[in-house]
C-alpha positions in Angstrom: 0.0 0.0 0.0 1.4 3.4 -1.0 1.4 6.5 1.1 -1.9 7.7 -0.5 -3.8 4.5 0.3 -6.1 4.6 3.2 -5.3 2.4 6.2 -8.9 1.1 6.4 -12.3 1.3 4.8 -15.6 1.5 6.7 -17.9 -0.6 4.5 -21.6 -0.9 4.7 -24.2 -1.6 5.9 -25.7 -2.8 2.6 -29.4 -3.5 2.3 -29.3 -5.4 -1.0 -27.7 -5.4 -4.4 -29.1 -4.8 -7.9 -27.3 -4.3 -11.1 -24.5 -5.4 -13.4 -20.7 -5.3 -13.1 -18.2 -5.7 -15.9 -15.4 -7.9 -14.7 -11.7 -7.2 -15.1 -9.7 -9.7 -17.1 -8.7 -13.0 -15.6 -5.4 -12.9 -13.7 -4.7 -16.6 -14.6 -5.2 -16.0 -18.3 -3.6 -12.6 -18.4 -0.2 -13.7 -17.0 -0.2 -16.9 -19.0 -0.9 -15.0 -22.2 1.8 -12.4 -21.5 4.5 -15.0 -21.1 3.5 -17.2 -24.1 3.3 -14.1 -26.3 6.7 -13.0 -25.0 8.5 -16.3 -25.8 6.6 -17.0 -29.0 7.1 -15.9 -32.6 5.2 -12.8 -33.9 3.2 -10.0 -32.5 0.3 -10.6 -30.2 -2.4 -7.9 -29.5 -3.9 -8.7 -26.1 -7.2 -7.1 -25.4 -9.1 -6.8 -22.0 -5.9 -7.5 -20.2 -6.1 -7.3 -16.4 -4.5 -4.2 -15.0 -3.3 -5.1 -11.5 -0.3 -5.6 -9.3 0.3 -9.2 -10.5 0.2 -8.3 -14.2 2.3 -5.2 -13.6 5.2 -7.2 -12.2 5.0 -9.7 -15.0 5.1 -6.9 -17.6 8.0 -5.2 -15.8 9.9 -8.5 -15.7 9.3 -9.1 -19.4 10.5 -5.7 -20.3 13.6 -6.1 -18.2 14.3 -9.3 -20.1 14.2 -7.4 -23.4 10.6 -8.0 -24.6 8.7 -5.2 -26.3 5.4 -4.8 -24.5 3.3 -1.6 -25.0 -0.3 -0.5 -25.3 -2.2 2.6 -26.1 -4.9 1.7 -23.5 -4.5 0.4 -20.0 -6.3 -2.9 -20.9 -4.5 -3.6 -24.1 -0.9 -4.7 -24.8 1.0 -5.5 -27.9 3.8 -8.0 -27.3 6.5 -8.8 -29.8 7.7 -12.3 -29.1 11.4 -13.2 -28.9 10.9 -16.6 -30.5 12.7 -18.6 -27.7 15.2 -17.4 -25.2 15.1 -13.9 -23.8 17.7 -11.5 -25.3 18.8 -10.0 -21.9 21.1 -12.5 -20.2 21.5 -10.9 -16.8 18.7 -9.5 -14.7 17.5 -9.1 -11.1 13.8 -9.5 -11.2 11.3 -8.5 -8.5 7.9 -10.3 -8.7 6.0 -9.2 -5.7 3.7 -11.9 -4.4 2.6 -13.1 -7.9 2.8 -16.8 -8.1 1.4 -16.7 -11.6 4.5 -14.7 -12.6 7.2 -16.2 -10.4 6.7 -19.9 -11.0 6.3 -19.9 -14.9 9.1 -17.3 -15.3 11.4 -19.6 -13.2 10.9 -22.4 -15.7 11.1 -20.2 -18.8 14.4 -18.7 -17.6 16.0 -22.0 -16.6 17.3 -22.6 -20.1 17.5 -19.1 -21.5 21.3 -19.1 -21.1 21.5 -16.3 -18.7 22.2 -15.3 -15.1 19.1 -14.3 -13.2 18.0 -13.6 -9.7 14.4 -13.8 -8.8 12.9 -12.2 -5.6 9.6 -11.2 -4.2 7.9 -9.8 -1.1 8.4 -11.6 2.3 5.3 -13.8 1.8 6.6 -14.9 -1.7 9.7 -16.1 0.1 7.5 -18.3 2.3 5.7 -19.9 -0.5 7.2 -23.3 -1.7 8.9 -23.7 -5.0 11.1 -26.8 -4.3 9.0 -29.2 -6.3 9.4 -27.1 -9.4 13.1 -26.5 -8.9 13.7 -30.2 -8.4 11.9 -31.0 -11.7 13.9 -28.3 -13.6 17.2 -29.6 -12.1 16.2 -33.0 -13.4 16.2 -31.5 -16.8 19.6 -30.0 -16.4 18.8 -26.5 -15.0 21.2 -24.8 -12.7 19.2 -23.2 -9.9 20.3 -22.3 -6.4 18.4 -21.0 -3.4 19.5 -17.7 -2.0 17.7 -18.2 1.3 15.9 -21.2 2.8 16.0 -24.4 0.7 12.8 -25.0 -1.2 11.8 -21.4 -1.2 12.5 -18.2 -3.1 14.6 -16.1 -3.7 16.4 -18.0 -6.5 19.6 -17.7 -8.5 19.5 -19.1 -12.0 22.6 -19.8 -14.1 22.9 -21.1 -17.7 21.7 -24.7 -17.7 22.4 -27.4 -20.2 19.2 -29.4 -21.1 19.8 -33.1 -20.3 18.8 -36.0 -22.5 16.2 -37.0 -20.0 12.9 -37.8 -21.8 10.7 -37.8 -18.7 10.4 -35.3 -15.9 8.5 -35.8 -12.7 6.7 -33.1 -10.6 4.6 -33.2 -7.5 0.9 -32.2 -8.0 0.1 -32.0 -4.3 1.2 -28.5 -3.4 0.4 -26.2 -6.3 -0.8 -26.8 -9.9 1.4 -23.8 -10.8 4.5 -26.1 -10.8 3.0 -28.3 -13.6 1.8 -25.2 -15.4 5.3 -23.7 -15.3 6.9 -26.9 -16.7 4.3 -27.3 -19.5 4.7 -23.7 -20.6 8.5 -23.9 -20.6 9.1 -27.3 -22.2 8.4 -26.3 -25.8 11.4 -23.9 -25.5 13.6 -27.0 -25.4 12.4 -28.2 -28.9 12.6 -31.9 -27.8 9.9 -34.3 -26.8 9.4 -34.4 -23.1 6.9 -36.2 -20.9 5.8 -34.7 -17.6 4.7 -37.3 -15.0 2.6 -36.1 -12.1 3.3 -37.6 -8.6 0.4 -37.8 -6.3 -3.0 -36.3 -6.8 -3.0 -33.1 -8.8 -4.8 -30.2 -7.1 -6.6 -27.3 -8.8 -7.0 -29.2 -12.1 -9.0 -26.5 -13.8 -6.0 -24.1 -13.7 -4.0 -26.7 -15.7 -6.9 -26.8 -18.2 -6.4 -23.0 -18.6 -2.7 -23.6 -19.3 -3.4 -26.3 -21.9 -6.0 -24.1 -23.6 -3.7 -21.1 -23.8 -0.8 -23.2 -25.1 -3.1 -24.5 -27.8 -4.0 -21.0 -28.8 -0.3 -20.3 -29.3 0.1 -23.4 -31.5 1.3 -26.1 -29.0 -0.9 -29.1 -28.4 -0.1 -31.3 -25.4 -1.1 -34.9 -25.4 -2.1 -36.3 -22.0 -3.0 -39.4 -20.2 -5.7 -38.2 -17.9 -4.0 -36.2 -15.1 -1.0 -38.6 -14.8 1.2 -37.6 -17.7 1.5 -34.9 -20.3 3.6 -35.2 -23.6 5.0 -32.1 -25.2 6.0 -33.1 -28.8 9.4 -32.5 -30.4 9.7 -29.3 -32.4 6.8 -27.6 -30.7 7.0 -23.8 -30.7 4.8 -20.9 -29.9 3.4 -18.7 -32.6 1.2 -15.6 -32.1 -2.6 -16.1 -32.6 -2.8 -12.5 -33.6 -5.4 -10.8 -31.5 -6.4 -12.5 -28.2 -9.2 -11.4 -25.9 -8.9 -12.2 -22.1 -12.0 -13.5 -20.4 -13.4 -11.7 -17.4 -12.1 -13.1 -14.1 -14.3 -15.9 -12.8 -12.9 -15.8 -9.3 -13.7 -12.1 -9.1 -17.2 -12.9 -10.3 -17.9 -14.9 -7.2 -18.2 -11.9 -4.9 -20.9 -10.2 -6.9 -22.8 -13.4 -7.6 -22.6 -14.3 -3.9 -24.0 -10.8 -3.1 -26.9 -11.6 -5.4 -27.5 -14.9 -3.7 -27.4 -13.3 -0.2 -29.6 -10.3 -1.0 -30.9 -9.2 -4.4 -29.8 -9.7 -8.0 -26.4 -9.3 -9.5 -25.1 -9.8 -13.1 -21.5 -10.1 -14.1 -20.4 -9.3 -17.7 -17.3 -10.9 -19.3 -17.6 -14.5 -18.4 -20.3 -17.1 -19.1 -21.2 -20.6 -20.0 -18.3 -21.0 -22.5 -15.6 -20.0 -20.0 -12.4 -21.9 -19.8 -11.9 -21.0 -16.2 -12.7 -23.6 -13.5 -14.1 -21.1 -11.1 -17.1 -20.7 -13.3 -18.3 -23.8 -11.5 -18.9 -21.6 -8.5 -22.4 -21.3 -10.0 -23.0 -25.0 -9.1 -22.3 -24.1 -5.5 -24.7 -21.1 -5.7 -27.5 -23.4 -6.9 -26.8 -26.0 -4.2 -27.1 -23.2 -1.6 -30.5 -22.2 -3.0 -29.8 -19.3 -5.2 -31.3 -18.8 -8.7 -28.6 -18.7 -11.5 -28.9 -17.9 -15.2 -26.0 -18.1 -17.6 -25.5 -16.5 -21.0 -22.6 -16.9 -23.3 -20.8 -13.9 -21.8 -22.7 -13.2 -18.6 -24.0 -14.8 -15.4 -26.8 -13.6 -13.2 -27.6 -14.7 -9.6 -30.6 -13.9 -7.5 -31.7 -14.7 -4.0 -33.7 -17.9 -3.7 -37.1 -18.4 -2.0 -35.8 -19.4 1.4 -35.1 -17.0 4.3 -31.5 -18.2 4.4 -29.0 -19.9 2.1 -28.7 -23.7 2.5 -25.7 -25.0 4.3 -23.2 -27.0 2.2 -20.7 -29.8 2.7 -18.3 -30.3 -0.2 -14.9 -30.9 -1.7 -13.6 -27.6 -3.0 -10.2 -28.6 -4.4 -11.3 -27.7 -7.9 -12.2 -24.1 -7.1 -9.9 -23.1 -4.2 -10.1 -19.3 -4.8 -13.9 -19.1 -5.2 -14.2 -21.4 -2.2 -13.1 -18.5 0.0 -16.3 -16.8 -1.1 -18.3 -19.9 0.0 -16.8 -19.7 3.5 -18.3 -16.2 3.9 -21.6 -17.2 2.3 -21.8 -19.8 5.0 -22.4 -17.0 7.5 -25.8 -16.6 5.8 -26.7 -20.3 5.8 -29.3 -22.3 7.8 -26.7 -24.5 9.5 -23.0 -25.4 9.6 -21.1 -25.7 6.3 -17.9 -27.6 5.7 -15.3 -26.9 3.1 -13.1 -29.9 2.5 -9.8 -30.6 0.6 -8.6 -27.0 0.7 -5.0 -27.6 1.9 -3.7 -25.4 -0.9 -5.1 -22.4 1.0 -2.1 -22.9 3.4 0.5 -21.8 0.8 -1.4 -19.0 -0.9 -0.9 -15.2 -0.4 -1.4 -16.0 3.3 -2.3 -19.1 5.3 -5.9 -18.7 4.2 -7.4 -21.4 6.4 -6.0 -19.8 9.5 -6.8 -16.3 8.3 -10.4 -17.1 7.4 -11.0 -18.9 10.7 -9.7 -15.9 12.7 -11.8 -13.3 10.8 -15.0 -15.4 10.6 -14.9 -15.7 14.4 -14.7 -11.9 14.7 -18.1 -11.5 13.1 -19.6 -14.2 15.4 -19.2 -17.5 13.7 -18.0 -20.7 15.4 -15.2 -22.1 13.3 -13.4 -25.5 13.3 -10.1 -25.4 11.5 -8.3 -28.5 10.2 -5.3 -29.2 8.1 -7.3 -29.2 5.0 -10.9 -28.2 5.9 -12.9 -25.4 7.5 -16.3 -25.9 9.3 -18.3 -22.7 9.7 -21.4 -22.5 12.0 -23.2 -19.2 11.5 -24.3 -17.0 14.4 -27.9 -16.0 14.9 -26.8 -12.4 14.2 -23.6 -11.2 12.6 -21.5 -8.7 14.4 -19.7 -5.6 13.2 -15.9 -6.1 13.3 -12.6 -4.9 12.1 -11.3 -7.3 9.4 -7.6 -7.9 9.0 -6.7 -8.7 5.4 -3.2 -10.2 5.7 -2.1 -8.4 2.5 -4.4 -10.8 0.7 -6.8 -9.4 -1.9 -9.3 -12.2 -1.5 -9.7 -11.7 2.2 -10.8 -8.1 1.6 -13.2 -9.0 -1.2 -14.7 -11.9 0.6 -15.4 -10.1 3.8 -17.1 -7.2 2.0 -20.1 -9.5 1.8 -20.6 -9.3 5.6 -22.1 -5.8 5.1 -25.2 -7.5 3.5 -26.1 -8.6 7.1 -26.9 -5.0 7.8 -23.7 -4.3 9.7 -20.7 -2.2 9.0 -17.3 -3.8 8.8 -14.0 -2.0 8.9 -11.6 -3.6 6.3 -8.0 -2.9 7.0 -5.6 -2.3 4.1 -8.3 -2.1 1.4 -5.7 -1.4 -1.3 -4.6 -5.1 -1.1 -7.3 -5.6 -3.8 -4.9 -4.0 -6.3 -3.4 -7.4 -6.7 -6.2 -8.5 -9.0 -9.1 -6.0 -8.9 -8.1 -2.3 -8.1 -11.7 -1.0 -8.7 -13.4 -3.7 -6.6 -15.0 -1.5 -4.0 -16.2 1.0 -6.6 -17.7 -1.8 -8.6 -19.5 -3.2 -5.5 -20.8 0.2 -4.6 -22.3 0.6 -8.0 -24.8 -2.3 -7.3 -25.3 -1.7 -3.6 -28.6 -0.3 -2.4 
């Protein structure tokens, strides 16, 4: 948060919501597209690009590496690809707390023939990267830890690709490790097979990766979720103009607001979305809301019951949108349990612990486990000061508490700049 940013925001109370919100571009798609356009051949015109802290650090890094990236509008960018390795061979890159930039760039730089240091904020240095580094070392990369083993910051030196045909990576901690490998392997120009150890979490995010790679001309063969084959001679080529979908994770807050009290429509994402978090609509329906989908929009309205229906489910496939479910549980008719969410522990903060702490502040009883959260709503929600842990999703989720007719003070509201700088203005536009 810069000096001009407020320390807190007094938010609500909000009686109901009614209206439509145009979503910012998807963070997951935006940073994938920027990197693929940068390492590919040709010029890519990217439209509806997300403007946020995470895309800003990716763009800054690409420019430092010698990639031409410019736009005449804030949500557009023209990227001239380098057709392989980056031209700048020595750089010290700062990537904030952007996992969607740090992990894929680590893999892309591993065989670029240069000397690179990669750093982030303190929390980024607490987020694991060892499984990815181990996999890259198995391919001949020269990567050293500058701090604690298994965590950033990193030092990358010129590596020599080995003759190994297969590479193994764990799928249990973050799907970004597999994404990073898949995106980087075509740069080696040789056939490689990635084998996933353990159960792969957050599978829909890998689907986004495969979809974007295909848009840039690389088709990956796969055996379910166990192995992925990148063919020899594969290379990225610009698709010309590419439009970024609206962010499905960001859609969840407005759709949840509609489910809790009123009607809300989001524009920019719909039934044809490639993002896994669009399946949040299934959760809304299970909790009793009315949902309608168009090709490029989704609308949600409050259902007939006085309260939402409690839910018990596995949320491994939508870990980001699942945070919204945890706050929706405050408005349910009984206890709700969110299972298989261990990945929350290694996100922007330890989200299981953070959510439990803040939910208790507004009156909920919360049981916290290693990979689950059980939320029992109070008879009446309380006004509270919400700490956000420098985590954008904490701020956006807890904005929904105001729909209980109480005011909440949200500390460090500027943390939403990571993915949705205009979030509170957008929410205010539909609040009544």
